[in-house]
N, C-alpha and C positions, 0 to 999 in steps of 0.2 A: 640444642643447636642454636646458635646466634642468629638474629634476624638476616644478616648478610650471607651466611652460610646456606640459610634456607632460600633465599633469594637466588643463590647461584643454582641451587638445584632446579628451581622452577625455570631459569633462564635456559638451562641446558635441555630442557624437555621441550620448550617451544620457541625460543629465541626471541619472543615478542618484546620483552623489556631490555634486551641486551644493550641497545643504544643509550637508554636513559641510565642505565647501571654504569656504562663507561663514563658517561657525562658527569655522574655524580662523583666519579673517582678520577677525574681529569687531573686534579691538583695533585694526587697521590702518585699518579703516573708521571707527571712532569717532575715532581721532587725525587722520585726514585730514579728517573733518567738523568737527573742533574747530579745526583750524588754519584752515580756510576760514571758519568761523562767528565766529571771534574770541571764542569762549567754549566752556567745556566742554560737551560733547554727551554725552547718555546715551541709552539705548535707548528712553527714553520720550519723546524729543523728536522734533518733526517732521523735523528736520534728519537724524536717523537713517534715517528711512523714505526720504528724498530720496538720501542716500548709499548706502543698501542698494540702491535701484533702479539708481543709477549703477554701482555695483559690478557688478551683474548685466549692465548694458549693456556694461561694459568686457570682460567674459568673452565675450560674443558678438561683439564687434568687435575684439578683440585679434589682432594679427599678430606673430608672434616677430621678425621682421625689423626691426619698428620700435623694438625696445628691451625692456627689462625689463617684466614685466606690472605690477608695483606702481607703476613710474613712470607708466605709461599709465592705470591705474585711478585713481591719485591726481589726475591731470589731468582726467579725466572726472568724478569727485566733485566737485572744486572748479567745473568748468564748470557742473555741473547745480545746485549750490547757489547759484552766482552768479545763474543764471536764476531760481531760486525766490525769492531775496531780491528780485529786481526785480519779479516778478509779485505778490509780496505787500507791496511798497512798503516793504521793510526795507532797511537799510544793506547795501550790497554787500560781499561778502567781500573784494573787491579793494581796498577802502579801507585793508585792513591790509597794511603793508609789512613783510615778514619779514627776517629776518637775511640771507638771501642776496640781498636786492635793495639792500643797503646801498650798493653801488657803482653802482646805476642810478638815473638822475634820473627823478623821477616825471612831470613834464612831458612830453606827447607821446606817452605809451605808452598804448595801448588794451588792452582786456582780453584779447584773443586773444594779443598778444605777451606780456603778463604771464604767461599760462598757459604759454606756451612757455618763458619764462625759469625759471619754477617747475619745469616738467617736466625742463628740461635740468639744472638744478641738482640734481635728485634722480638723474638718470642719471650725472652726474659724480661724485656721491658714491659710487657703486658702485666707481668706480676709485681713490677717495681723492682726487678733484681738486676744485678750486673755480674760480670764475670768475676770480679773481686768477692762477691758474696759466695760464690761456689768454692774458691780457695779457702775462705775463711771458715766455712761451715763443712769441709770435706772430712769425712771420718778418718781418724788416725788409728785408734786401736782396733785390733782385729775383731773383737767382740762387737764393737759399734759398727764396723764395716759389714759384719755378717747380718746385723739387724737391718742395715739400710738395704742390703741385697735382698732380704725376706720382703720388705716393704715394696721395693720396685718390682719385684717378680709378682706381688700381689696386685699392684695397679696394672701391670701390664696385662695380666690374666683377665682383669675386669675392666674392659674398655669404657663402660659406662661411667666408671669412676673418673677416668681421664677426662672424659667430655665435661663431667661435672667440675673438675678442678679448674679445666680451662674457663669454664663459664663463670665460675665464682672467684677465681683467683687465689683460693685458698686450698690447703691440704686437709682431707676429712680425717683430722687426728682421732676423734672418738671412734670412728668406724675402724680405723687401723689398730687402735689400742685394743678393742674389743675382740676384733677377728684374729689378731696375730698375738695377742697377749704379750705385748711388748710395753716396756715403761714409757709412759707418757712423756717423761722428761727427755728421753732419747729421741723420739719422734720430733718433739718441738725444737730441740737443739739443733737438729739436721733438717729442718723443714726446707730451707732454701736449697740446700744440696739435692735434696729428694726430688723437689719439683723440677730443678734443672736437669737432673739425670733422667728423670721421667721423660721430659721433652725431647732429650737426645735419643733415648731408646724407642719411644713411640713414634718419632718423627723420621724424616728422611736424612739421617746424618751418618752415612757409613764410616767416615773417617773419624769423626768424633767419638761414636760408639766403640771404637777400639780402645778408647781410655777407659771404658766400662766393661770391658771383657770379663772381669771377675764376676759380674752380675749373672751371666749365662753359663759360667763354668761350674761343673758339679763340685 
């Protein structure tokens, strides 16, 4: 578990260091609020109060197995600001299409899916990956697709491996090769896709996980 995630666990138990933790992440909270609001947000703005409350909510609800805390907190901040915009009759933050959505067609996407796309994009950045990497490394042949499915089921079964992958940012290729007797070349070639798919299946992405339904099908 990363130091930040460990600290969150301690804060939830005694609340002693909550104020210091929030102060340490003020820049992140302001940046997340500004991105969602489509304008610069300062601590004197109402958006700051909404984002601050959302950040505290994220601390209470965070589960390390879901991914990095900052990714989760950013998603909660964005979601709460969208709700706030609607209640106050203001333009939704979702009207803003960020760089990471460049390859995603606007029509037909609801707010929840956009939030998932945003959160996944943030998670992938932790590995130095992008959505284009997923497309380029997606398995095409049925045999390769079956191998990726086997790897993903293996990773999901052993949560300690997922935690280790998130900690190191790398796929345990030797472990997978030895335990599943799969060709190393296949694992390495689809490493980026496997990591992205793992994040979707192990995280809180109900809409995006529909695109990986084949993994859970018999």
